[in-house]
C-alpha positions as CSV (number, residue, x, y, z in Angstrom):
1,M,49.6,-182.4,15.6
2,R,49.7,-183.6,12.1
3,D,48.0,-186.4,10.1
4,V,50.9,-188.3,8.7
5,Q,48.9,-189.7,5.8
6,N,48.8,-186.1,4.6
7,S,52.0,-184.3,3.6
8,S,50.9,-180.8,4.5
9,C,51.6,-179.5,8.0
10,T,48.9,-178.0,10.1
11,N,48.5,-176.1,13.4
12,Q,50.2,-178.2,16.1
13,K,47.1,-178.1,18.3
14,K,44.6,-179.2,15.6
15,A,44.1,-182.2,13.4
16,V,43.3,-181.4,9.8
17,P,43.3,-184.8,7.9
18,L,42.0,-184.5,4.4
19,Q,41.9,-188.0,3.1
20,P,38.7,-190.0,3.7
21,Q,40.5,-193.3,4.0
22,K,40.9,-194.2,7.7
23,R,42.9,-197.4,7.5
24,N,46.3,-197.1,9.2
25,R,45.9,-193.4,9.8
26,M,48.3,-192.0,12.4
27,F,48.4,-188.5,14.0
28,L,51.6,-186.8,14.8
29,I,51.5,-185.3,18.3
30,Q,54.8,-183.8,19.5
31,N,57.3,-186.7,19.2
32,T,54.6,-189.5,18.9
33,L,52.6,-191.2,16.3
34,V,49.1,-192.0,17.5
35,S,46.8,-194.5,15.8
36,L,43.3,-193.4,14.9
37,D,41.9,-196.4,16.7
38,I,43.0,-194.9,20.0
39,L,40.7,-191.9,19.3
40,E,37.8,-193.8,17.8
41,K,37.6,-197.3,19.4
42,D,35.8,-197.7,22.7
43,F,37.3,-199.7,25.6
44,C,36.7,-200.1,29.4
45,C,38.2,-203.0,31.4
46,D,35.3,-205.2,32.7
47,L,37.0,-206.8,35.7
48,N,33.8,-208.4,36.9
49,T,33.8,-210.5,33.7
50,C,37.5,-211.0,32.8
51,R,38.8,-211.0,36.4
52,G,42.1,-209.7,35.3
53,C,43.1,-212.6,33.1
54,C,45.4,-210.5,31.0
55,C,48.0,-211.0,33.7
56,I,48.0,-214.8,33.3
57,E,47.3,-215.3,29.6
58,G,49.6,-215.0,26.7
59,D,53.0,-216.6,25.9
60,A,55.3,-213.8,27.2
61,G,55.6,-211.3,30.0
62,A,54.8,-207.6,30.1
63,P,57.3,-205.3,28.2
64,I,59.4,-203.3,30.6
65,E,61.8,-200.4,30.2
66,P,65.4,-200.6,31.5
67,E,64.7,-198.1,34.3
68,E,61.6,-200.1,35.3
69,E,63.6,-203.3,35.5
70,Q,66.0,-201.6,37.8
71,K,63.2,-200.1,39.9
72,I,61.5,-203.5,40.3
73,N,64.7,-205.1,41.4
74,E,65.1,-202.4,44.0
75,I,61.6,-203.1,45.4
76,L,61.7,-206.9,45.0
77,P,62.3,-207.6,48.7
78,A,58.9,-206.0,49.4
79,L,57.3,-208.3,46.8
80,L,58.9,-211.6,47.3
81,P,56.9,-212.7,50.5
82,D,53.7,-212.4,48.5
83,M,54.9,-214.2,45.4
84,T,54.1,-217.8,44.7
85,K,56.7,-220.4,45.4
86,E,57.0,-221.1,41.7
87,A,57.4,-217.4,40.9
88,R,60.2,-217.0,43.5
89,A,62.0,-220.0,41.9
90,V,61.8,-218.4,38.4
91,V,63.1,-215.1,39.7
92,S,65.9,-216.8,41.6
93,E,66.9,-218.6,38.5
94,Q,66.6,-216.0,35.7
95,G,65.7,-212.7,37.4
96,I,62.6,-210.6,37.1
97,A,62.9,-210.2,33.3
98,Y,64.1,-212.0,30.2
99,N,64.4,-211.3,26.4
100,D,61.4,-212.5,24.4
101,P,61.8,-214.0,20.9
102,T,61.7,-210.5,19.4
103,G,64.5,-209.3,21.7
104,D,62.2,-207.2,23.9
105,R,62.8,-207.2,27.6
106,V,59.7,-208.6,29.4
107,T,58.7,-209.7,32.9
108,S,59.5,-213.3,33.8
109,I,56.6,-215.8,33.6
110,V,55.6,-219.0,35.3
111,N,54.4,-222.1,33.4
112,G,54.9,-220.3,30.1
113,K,52.2,-217.7,30.7
114,D,51.6,-216.3,34.2
115,C,53.5,-213.1,35.1
116,V,55.7,-213.7,38.2
117,F,54.0,-210.7,39.9
118,A,50.5,-212.0,39.4
119,R,48.4,-213.7,42.1
120,T,44.9,-215.2,42.0
121,D,42.6,-214.9,45.0
122,H,40.1,-217.4,46.4
123,N,37.4,-216.0,44.1
124,G,39.5,-216.5,41.0
125,W,40.4,-212.8,40.6
126,C,43.9,-212.1,39.3
127,Y,45.7,-209.1,40.7
128,C,49.2,-207.5,40.4
129,L,51.4,-207.7,43.4
130,I,53.3,-204.6,42.4
131,E,50.1,-202.5,42.1
132,K,48.7,-204.0,45.4
133,A,51.9,-203.0,47.3
134,Y,51.8,-199.6,45.7
135,N,48.1,-199.0,46.7
136,A,49.0,-200.1,50.2
137,G,51.8,-197.5,50.4
138,R,54.6,-200.0,50.7
139,I,56.4,-199.0,47.5
140,D,56.5,-196.0,45.2
141,F,56.2,-197.7,41.8
142,K,52.7,-198.5,40.5
143,K,53.4,-201.0,37.8
144,P,55.2,-201.2,34.4
145,I,53.8,-198.6,32.0
146,S,53.1,-201.3,29.4
147,C,50.6,-202.8,31.8
148,H,49.1,-199.4,32.8
149,L,48.6,-198.4,29.2
150,Y,47.1,-201.6,27.9
151,P,45.4,-202.0,25.3
152,I,47.8,-199.4,23.9
153,R,51.2,-200.8,22.9
154,L,54.2,-198.6,22.4
155,S,56.9,-199.0,19.7
156,K,59.9,-197.2,18.4
157,V,59.3,-195.5,15.0
158,G,62.7,-193.9,14.2
159,D,63.2,-191.2,16.8
160,M,59.5,-191.2,17.7
161,V,57.2,-193.4,19.8
162,G,54.3,-195.1,18.1
163,L,51.0,-195.7,20.0
164,E,48.8,-198.5,18.6
165,Y,45.7,-200.3,19.8
166,H,46.4,-204.0,20.5
167,R,43.4,-206.2,20.0
168,W,43.1,-209.4,22.2
169,D,40.2,-211.8,22.1
170,I,40.1,-212.0,26.0
171,C,39.3,-208.2,26.0
172,H,36.0,-208.7,24.1
173,C,34.1,-207.8,27.3
174,A,36.1,-204.6,27.6
175,R,35.2,-203.5,24.1
176,Q,31.5,-204.2,24.8
177,L,31.5,-202.2,28.1
178,G,33.4,-199.4,26.4
179,K,30.9,-199.2,23.6
180,K,28.1,-199.2,26.1
181,M,29.7,-196.4,28.1
182,H,30.8,-194.5,24.9
183,L,34.3,-194.4,26.3
184,P,37.1,-194.1,23.8
185,I,40.5,-195.6,24.6
186,Y,42.3,-192.3,25.0
187,Q,39.8,-191.3,27.7
188,F,39.8,-194.6,29.5
189,L,43.6,-194.5,29.7
190,K,43.9,-190.8,30.7
191,E,45.9,-191.6,33.8
192,P,48.6,-193.8,32.3
193,L,48.9,-191.5,29.2
194,V,49.5,-188.5,31.4
195,R,52.0,-190.6,33.4
196,R,53.9,-191.5,30.3
197,F,53.7,-188.4,28.1
198,G,52.6,-185.5,30.3
199,Q,49.5,-183.4,30.7
200,E,50.3,-181.0,27.8
201,W,50.7,-184.0,25.5
202,Y,47.4,-185.4,26.6
203,D,45.6,-182.1,26.3
204,E,46.8,-181.9,22.7
205,L,45.6,-185.5,22.1
206,C,42.1,-184.4,23.3
207,I,42.1,-181.4,21.0
208,T,43.0,-183.7,18.1
209,A,40.2,-186.1,19.0
210,T,37.7,-183.3,19.1
211,E,38.8,-181.8,15.8
212,W,38.7,-185.3,14.2
213,K,35.1,-185.9,15.4
214,K,34.0,-182.5,14.0
215,Q,35.4,-183.3,10.6
216,C,33.8,-186.7,10.6
217,A,30.4,-185.2,11.5
218,Q,30.7,-182.8,8.6
219,K,31.2,-185.6,6.0
């Protein structure tokens, strides 16, 4: 692991940042660049308050990888019966994904905002049809990794992967609950981080967070 604001290399398992300035600091862990916010900021989804509205808000679908799009197309027959009539029509016309204005591949949406795989129950709770089918044992794909990792967003940085904290006003309640629980983002998202990068990578991330906290405490 290395602090990329600092030019000197350090032991791969430890963070040794020397500059006091925190803004835009990134840590190098294996082939990834991890934002300091992911180690420091607290977050915990508060579904009792937000009711899963991130699935039906925004102006674009969820980012998906090529292999995820292929997988979703394979399991689509198991999902279609539970999709809304409008969602089925969108999928029939343009497929399960499209290119957003930046050129990224994202899930198709209904009415300019709702993910085609989102449903809302009679209590107003929004849920993911893919995850529901997975939890019921009907399919073997949980959901796109971008959804599983939120509020972390991934990006390409040369040959590496960048991990940044994405702030969204509808997640205010999650920031409040995370602060109350003293739960940093990287701990809240342990499962998807391990799913995407592996246990060894996550263990190194935890060591990095611990070393950083120690250094901050000594200042």
